[in-house]
C-alpha positions as CSV (number, residue, x, y, z in Angstrom):
1,X,-7.1,17.5,16.9
2,X,-10.7,17.7,18.1
3,X,-11.6,16.9,21.7
4,X,-13.7,13.9,20.5
5,X,-10.7,12.5,18.7
6,X,-8.6,13.0,21.8
7,X,-11.2,11.2,23.9
8,X,-11.4,8.4,21.4
9,X,-7.7,7.8,21.5
10,X,-7.6,8.0,25.3
11,X,-10.3,5.4,25.5
12,X,-8.5,3.2,23.0
13,X,-5.4,3.3,25.2
14,X,-7.4,2.5,28.2
15,X,-8.5,-0.7,26.5
16,X,-6.8,-4.2,27.0
17,X,-3.6,-3.2,25.1
18,X,-2.4,-0.9,27.9
19,X,0.7,-3.2,28.5
20,X,4.4,-2.6,28.7
21,X,6.6,-2.0,25.7
22,X,7.3,-5.7,25.1
23,X,3.6,-6.5,24.8
24,X,3.1,-3.7,22.4
25,X,6.0,-4.8,20.3
26,X,4.6,-8.3,20.2
27,X,1.2,-6.9,19.0
28,X,3.0,-4.8,16.3
29,X,4.8,-8.0,15.1
30,X,1.6,-10.0,15.2
31,X,-0.4,-7.6,13.1
32,X,2.5,-6.9,10.8
33,X,2.8,-10.5,9.8
34,X,-0.6,-10.4,8.2
35,X,0.1,-7.1,6.7
36,X,3.2,-8.5,5.1
37,X,1.4,-11.5,3.6
38,X,-1.4,-9.3,2.3
39,X,0.9,-7.2,0.4
40,X,3.1,-10.0,-0.8
41,X,0.1,-11.6,-2.4
42,X,-1.1,-8.4,-3.9
43,X,2.3,-7.5,-5.4
44,X,2.9,-11.0,-6.7
45,X,0.6,-9.9,-9.5
46,X,2.6,-6.8,-10.3
47,X,5.9,-8.5,-10.4
48,X,4.8,-11.6,-12.4
49,X,2.8,-9.6,-15.0
50,X,5.8,-9.5,-17.3
51,X,5.6,-13.2,-17.6
52,X,1.8,-14.0,-17.6
53,X,0.4,-11.0,-19.5
54,X,0.7,-12.9,-22.8
55,X,-0.9,-16.0,-21.3
56,X,-4.1,-14.2,-20.3
57,X,-4.3,-11.6,-23.0
58,X,-3.7,-13.8,-26.0
59,X,-6.0,-11.8,-28.2
60,X,-3.2,-9.2,-28.3
61,X,-0.3,-9.7,-30.8
62,X,2.6,-11.4,-29.0
63,X,5.0,-8.7,-30.3
64,X,3.0,-5.9,-28.7
65,X,4.5,-6.0,-25.2
66,X,3.3,-2.5,-24.2
67,X,-0.3,-3.3,-25.0
68,X,-0.2,-6.6,-23.1
69,X,1.3,-4.9,-20.1
70,X,-1.3,-2.2,-20.4
71,X,-4.1,-4.8,-20.2
72,X,-2.5,-6.4,-17.1
73,X,-2.0,-3.0,-15.6
74,X,-5.7,-2.2,-16.2
75,X,-6.7,-5.4,-14.3
76,X,-4.3,-4.2,-11.5
77,X,-6.1,-0.8,-11.5
78,X,-9.6,-2.3,-11.5
79,X,-8.6,-4.4,-8.5
80,X,-8.0,-1.1,-6.8
81,X,-11.5,0.0,-7.4
82,X,-12.6,-2.6,-4.9
83,X,-10.5,-1.0,-2.2
84,X,-13.1,1.6,-1.3
85,X,-15.7,-1.1,-0.8
86,X,-13.1,-3.0,1.3
87,X,-12.2,0.1,3.2
88,X,-15.9,0.6,4.1
89,X,-16.7,-3.0,4.8
90,X,-13.7,-3.9,6.9
91,X,-13.6,-0.5,8.5
92,X,-17.2,-1.1,9.7
93,X,-16.3,-4.5,10.9
94,X,-13.3,-3.2,12.8
95,X,-15.2,-0.4,14.5
96,X,-18.3,-2.4,15.2
97,X,-16.8,-5.9,16.0
98,X,-13.1,-5.2,16.6
99,X,-9.8,-4.8,14.8
100,X,-8.8,-8.4,15.4
101,X,-11.9,-9.8,13.7
102,X,-11.5,-7.5,10.7
103,X,-7.8,-8.4,10.2
104,X,-8.5,-12.2,10.4
105,X,-11.2,-12.0,7.8
106,X,-9.2,-9.9,5.4
107,X,-6.1,-12.2,5.4
108,X,-8.3,-15.2,4.7
109,X,-9.9,-13.4,1.8
110,X,-6.5,-12.6,0.4
111,X,-5.5,-16.3,0.7
112,X,-8.5,-17.3,-1.3
113,X,-7.8,-14.8,-4.1
114,X,-4.1,-15.7,-4.4
115,X,-4.8,-19.4,-4.5
116,X,-7.4,-18.9,-7.2
117,X,-5.1,-16.9,-9.4
118,X,-2.3,-19.5,-9.0
119,X,-4.7,-22.2,-10.3
120,X,-6.3,-20.2,-13.0
121,X,-6.2,-21.6,-16.6
122,X,-4.8,-19.4,-19.4
123,X,-6.4,-17.9,-22.5
124,X,-5.2,-20.8,-24.6
125,X,-7.2,-23.2,-22.4
126,X,-10.5,-21.4,-21.6
127,X,-10.4,-18.4,-23.9
128,X,-11.9,-15.0,-22.9
129,X,-13.0,-16.5,-19.5
130,X,-9.3,-16.4,-18.4
131,X,-8.9,-12.6,-18.3
132,X,-12.4,-12.3,-16.9
133,X,-11.7,-14.7,-14.0
134,X,-8.3,-13.0,-13.5
135,X,-10.2,-9.7,-13.1
136,X,-12.7,-11.2,-10.6
137,X,-10.0,-12.7,-8.4
138,X,-8.0,-9.5,-8.5
139,X,-11.2,-7.7,-7.3
140,X,-11.4,-10.1,-4.4
141,X,-7.8,-9.3,-3.5
142,X,-8.5,-5.6,-3.9
143,X,-11.4,-5.9,-1.4
144,X,-9.1,-7.6,1.1
145,X,-6.3,-5.1,0.8
146,X,-8.8,-2.2,0.9
147,X,-9.8,-3.4,4.3
148,X,-6.3,-4.2,5.5
149,X,-4.8,-0.8,5.4
150,X,-7.2,1.1,7.5
151,X,-7.6,-1.6,10.1
152,X,-3.8,-2.3,10.3
153,X,-3.0,1.5,10.5
154,X,-5.6,1.9,13.3
155,X,-4.4,-1.1,15.3
156,X,-0.7,-0.1,15.1
157,X,-1.5,3.4,16.1
158,X,-3.4,2.1,19.1
159,X,-0.8,-0.3,20.4
160,X,2.3,1.9,19.6
161,X,4.5,3.0,22.6
162,X,3.8,6.6,23.7
163,X,6.6,8.9,22.7
164,X,7.7,6.7,19.8
165,X,4.5,6.5,17.9
166,X,6.0,7.5,14.6
167,X,8.8,4.9,14.9
168,X,6.4,2.1,15.7
169,X,3.8,3.2,13.2
170,X,6.4,3.1,10.5
171,X,6.4,-0.7,10.7
172,X,3.1,-0.7,8.7
173,X,5.1,0.3,5.6
174,X,8.1,-1.9,6.7
175,X,5.8,-4.9,6.2
176,X,4.0,-3.4,3.2
177,X,7.4,-2.9,1.5
178,X,8.6,-6.2,2.9
179,X,5.7,-7.8,1.0
180,X,6.9,-6.2,-2.2
181,X,10.5,-7.1,-1.5
182,X,9.7,-10.8,-0.8
183,X,7.6,-10.9,-4.0
184,X,10.5,-9.4,-6.0
185,X,13.0,-11.7,-4.3
186,X,10.9,-14.8,-5.1
187,X,10.9,-13.7,-8.8
188,X,14.7,-13.2,-8.7
189,X,15.2,-16.7,-7.3
190,X,12.8,-18.3,-9.8
191,X,14.7,-16.6,-12.6
192,X,17.9,-18.1,-11.4
193,X,16.6,-21.6,-11.7
194,X,14.0,-21.4,-14.4
195,X,14.3,-20.4,-18.1
196,X,12.1,-17.6,-19.4
197,X,9.9,-20.2,-21.2
198,X,9.4,-22.0,-17.9
199,X,8.6,-18.8,-16.1
200,X,6.0,-18.0,-18.7
201,X,4.6,-21.5,-18.7
202,X,4.2,-22.1,-15.0
203,X,6.9,-20.4,-12.9
204,X,4.8,-17.2,-12.5
205,X,2.3,-19.2,-10.5
206,X,4.7,-20.1,-7.7
207,X,4.5,-16.8,-5.8
208,X,0.7,-17.0,-5.6
209,X,0.9,-20.5,-4.0
210,X,3.5,-19.3,-1.6
211,X,1.4,-16.3,-0.7
212,X,-1.7,-18.4,-0.1
213,X,0.2,-20.7,2.3
214,X,1.7,-17.8,4.2
215,X,-1.7,-16.2,4.6
216,X,-2.9,-19.3,6.5
217,X,0.1,-18.9,8.9
218,X,-0.7,-15.2,9.3
219,X,-4.3,-16.0,10.2
220,X,-3.2,-18.1,13.1
221,X,-0.8,-15.4,14.3
222,X,-3.6,-12.8,14.2
223,X,-5.8,-15.1,16.3
224,X,-3.5,-14.3,19.3
225,X,-3.7,-10.5,19.0
226,X,-5.2,-8.5,21.8
227,X,-8.3,-6.4,20.8
228,X,-7.6,-2.7,21.2
229,X,-11.2,-1.4,21.4
230,X,-13.6,-1.8,24.4
231,X,-17.1,-3.1,24.2
232,X,-18.3,0.3,25.1
233,X,-16.7,1.9,22.1
234,X,-18.0,-0.8,19.7
235,X,-21.5,-0.4,21.1
236,X,-21.7,3.3,20.4
237,X,-24.3,4.5,17.9
238,X,-21.5,6.2,15.9
239,X,-19.4,3.0,15.7
240,X,-18.7,2.2,12.1
241,X,-21.1,4.8,10.9
242,X,-20.4,6.3,7.5
243,X,-22.8,9.2,8.3
244,X,-20.8,10.0,11.5
245,X,-17.6,10.2,9.5
246,X,-19.0,12.6,6.9
247,X,-21.0,14.7,9.4
248,X,-18.5,15.0,12.2
249,X,-15.1,14.6,10.5
250,X,-15.3,15.9,6.9
251,X,-12.1,17.9,7.2
252,X,-10.1,14.8,8.4
253,X,-11.6,12.8,5.6
254,X,-10.6,15.3,2.9
255,X,-7.1,15.7,4.4
256,X,-6.5,12.0,4.1
257,X,-7.6,12.1,0.5
258,X,-5.3,15.0,-0.2
259,X,-2.3,13.2,1.3
260,X,-3.1,9.9,-0.4
261,X,-3.6,11.3,-3.9
262,X,0.0,12.3,-4.2
263,X,1.5,9.8,-1.8
264,X,0.0,6.7,-3.3
265,X,0.7,7.8,-6.9
266,X,4.4,8.5,-6.4
267,X,4.7,5.3,-4.2
268,X,3.4,3.1,-7.0
269,X,5.4,5.0,-9.6
270,X,8.7,4.3,-8.0
271,X,7.9,0.7,-6.8
272,X,5.5,-1.5,-8.8
273,X,5.7,0.5,-12.1
274,X,9.5,1.1,-11.8
275,X,10.3,-2.5,-12.8
276,X,8.3,-2.1,-16.1
277,X,9.8,1.4,-16.6
278,X,13.3,0.0,-16.4
279,X,12.5,-2.7,-18.9
280,X,10.2,-0.8,-21.3
281,X,11.8,2.6,-21.3
282,X,15.4,2.2,-20.1
283,X,15.6,-1.1,-22.0
284,X,17.1,-3.0,-19.1
285,X,16.9,-6.8,-19.1
286,X,14.1,-8.2,-17.0
287,X,16.4,-10.1,-14.7
288,X,18.6,-7.0,-14.1
289,X,15.6,-4.9,-13.4
290,X,14.3,-7.4,-10.9
291,X,17.7,-7.4,-9.1
292,X,17.8,-3.6,-9.0
293,X,14.3,-3.4,-7.6
294,X,15.0,-6.0,-5.0
295,X,18.0,-4.0,-3.8
296,X,16.0,-0.8,-3.9
297,X,13.0,-2.2,-2.0
298,X,15.3,-3.6,0.8
299,X,16.9,-0.2,1.2
300,X,13.5,1.5,1.1
301,X,12.1,-0.8,3.8
302,X,15.1,-0.1,6.1
303,X,14.5,3.7,5.7
304,X,11.0,3.6,7.3
305,X,11.9,3.4,11.0
306,X,14.4,6.2,10.9
307,X,12.0,8.4,9.0
308,X,9.2,7.5,11.4
309,X,11.4,8.3,14.4
310,X,12.3,11.6,12.8
311,X,8.6,12.5,12.7
312,X,8.4,12.0,16.5
313,X,11.0,14.8,16.8
314,X,10.0,17.3,14.1
315,X,6.2,16.6,13.9
316,X,4.0,15.0,11.4
317,X,3.3,18.2,9.5
318,X,6.9,19.0,8.9
319,X,7.5,15.4,7.6
320,X,4.5,15.8,5.2
321,X,5.8,19.3,4.1
322,X,9.2,17.8,3.3
323,X,7.6,15.0,1.3
324,X,5.3,17.2,-0.7
325,X,7.8,19.9,-1.4
326,X,10.7,17.6,-2.4
327,X,8.5,15.3,-4.5
328,X,7.1,18.3,-6.4
329,X,10.6,19.6,-7.2
330,X,12.4,16.3,-7.9
331,X,10.0,13.9,-9.6
332,X,10.5,15.1,-13.2
333,X,14.3,15.2,-13.2
334,X,14.5,11.8,-11.4
335,X,12.2,10.1,-13.9
336,X,14.1,11.6,-16.8
337,X,17.4,10.4,-15.4
338,X,16.0,6.9,-14.7
339,X,14.5,6.5,-18.2
340,X,17.9,7.0,-19.8
341,X,20.1,5.2,-17.2
342,X,22.6,2.7,-18.5
343,X,24.1,1.4,-15.3
344,X,22.1,-0.8,-12.9
345,X,24.1,0.8,-10.0
346,X,23.1,4.3,-11.0
347,X,19.5,3.1,-11.4
348,X,19.6,1.8,-7.9
349,X,20.8,5.2,-6.5
350,X,18.3,7.3,-8.5
351,X,15.3,5.2,-7.5
352,X,16.5,5.0,-3.9
353,X,16.8,8.8,-3.8
354,X,13.2,9.1,-5.0
355,X,12.0,6.7,-2.4
356,X,13.9,8.5,0.3
357,X,11.7,11.5,-0.4
358,X,8.6,9.3,-0.4
359,X,9.7,7.9,3.0
360,X,8.7,11.2,4.6
361,X,5.1,10.2,3.7
362,X,5.1,6.4,3.9
363,X,6.8,6.1,7.3
364,X,3.9,7.9,9.0
365,X,1.2,7.4,6.4
366,X,-1.1,5.2,8.5
367,X,-0.3,7.0,11.8
368,X,-0.9,10.6,10.6
369,X,-4.3,9.5,9.2
370,X,-5.3,7.5,12.3
371,X,-4.6,10.5,14.5
372,X,-7.4,12.4,12.9
373,X,-10.3,10.2,13.9
374,X,-11.8,9.0,17.2
375,X,-11.8,5.3,18.1
376,X,-15.4,4.5,17.1
377,X,-14.9,5.5,13.4
378,X,-11.1,5.4,13.1
379,X,-10.8,2.2,11.0
380,X,-13.7,3.3,8.8
381,X,-12.5,6.9,8.4
382,X,-8.9,6.0,7.6
383,X,-9.7,2.9,5.5
384,X,-12.4,4.5,3.3
385,X,-10.7,7.9,2.6
386,X,-7.4,6.2,1.9
387,X,-9.0,3.5,-0.3
388,X,-10.9,6.1,-2.4
389,X,-7.8,8.2,-3.2
390,X,-5.6,5.1,-3.6
391,X,-8.0,3.5,-6.0
392,X,-8.2,6.6,-8.2
393,X,-4.6,7.7,-8.2
394,X,-2.4,4.8,-6.9
395,X,-4.1,1.9,-8.6
396,X,-4.1,3.7,-12.0
397,X,-0.5,4.7,-11.9
398,X,0.8,1.9,-14.1
399,X,-2.1,2.1,-16.6
400,X,-1.8,5.9,-16.9
401,X,2.0,5.7,-17.4
402,X,1.7,3.0,-20.0
403,X,-1.1,4.8,-21.8
404,X,0.9,8.0,-22.1
405,X,3.8,5.9,-23.4
406,X,1.6,4.2,-25.9
407,X,0.4,7.6,-27.1
408,X,4.0,8.8,-27.4
409,X,3.8,11.3,-24.6
410,X,5.5,9.5,-21.8
411,X,6.8,12.6,-20.1
412,X,3.3,13.8,-19.5
413,X,3.1,11.2,-16.8
414,X,6.0,12.8,-15.0
415,X,4.2,16.1,-14.7
416,X,1.0,14.3,-13.7
417,X,2.8,12.8,-10.7
418,X,4.4,16.2,-9.9
419,X,1.0,17.9,-9.9
420,X,-0.6,15.4,-7.5
421,X,2.4,15.7,-5.2
422,X,1.9,19.5,-5.2
423,X,-1.7,18.8,-4.0
424,X,-0.3,16.7,-1.1
425,X,2.1,19.6,-0.3
426,X,-0.9,22.1,-0.3
427,X,-2.8,19.7,2.0
428,X,0.2,19.7,4.4
429,X,0.2,23.5,4.4
430,X,-3.5,24.1,4.8
431,X,-5.2,20.9,5.7
432,X,-3.9,20.1,9.2
433,X,-4.1,23.5,10.9
434,X,-7.2,22.3,12.9
435,X,-5.2,19.4,14.4
436,X,-2.4,21.1,16.4
437,X,-2.0,18.3,19.0
438,X,-0.2,16.1,16.5
439,X,1.4,18.7,14.2
440,X,4.3,18.7,16.7
441,X,4.4,15.0,17.0
442,X,2.3,14.8,20.2
443,X,0.7,11.6,21.4
444,X,-2.7,10.1,20.6
445,X,-4.0,10.7,24.1
């Protein structure tokens, strides 16, 4: 790590959050609550798309489920295109005006987007305006989530307990996956009490209302957080400066992109897209697929702290090497096996095996990126570089997979994921050699 990055981290830890372990844990929990709500709201869309796609894309034949899902996935992907804007905007706010301010604004914005989607009329009521408004509200959510990742990753890295930074940093993905899990669990519960007709008519709206209400609670929890940057840091000329990021830290910026390209793509492949893959390719009933994915996501969430703690022992680089290497070797056979699986139990074990590999990345994703930048541009550097790669590769995962399937070349997607994971592996081999202080799992001092 460069001396300026070391100095920035040292200054961040000299700021008001230099408390005992209990205070740091309280800060992690406070910031995580908003992170969980943000991702619950965001993934509510992905998990309800099977029910509302026909309501908003009524211009597509009702029998053509793949095309309807493709349109809904395209809206999901376009929402991701707002993430770089959110990464820049909220990163600038976090570096210039404080992490706490940025996180409070982002969760309120997510609340507004979720509430709007929950109230949105369908194609049968307002015609083509329905999918257009759906797109606009998804863009608002994308803007919010784009700002959430970099700021939350930065905040958690700055309040984490020295010596256990990988373990505590892993809770960013615990809450991210927890948001997915809760969204999936809500759908499972709704399916137990509502018929498919009721789910398509109005049941799909319930998760959006739940998310909007939870966002209000998260906003008040975040108001109690301690700011981790000093006024001196925020007043620096470089604070929140895009020019400073590109001029002084281009290697770190490109390294984050290299990691995120493969990491985000395979993450969304085996989480949000996997529900549709089980239904559309393995021909598993919707209800069964939702139960499988709920069990998978719970297991995956529980894997994050142990994998984060492992990185404290073996180093961030070794964790990333294991992720990139295993993902490159195993993605194709795992996707082939899942696509032909008959047993829900076997589907659970196969998807969990894939996500265990992904855990080498996700458990330290925010931390390994935050360790590359000094305090005055940390949120911006992490948020923008992550959001760019995530928008291009992660947000498009479902749309690309469904397009290949529509064309009759579904297995091409398997190799596409493999290729991007190989890039992440190459990044781990070559991209971090200039940052030796954290390759061995050292602290952010």
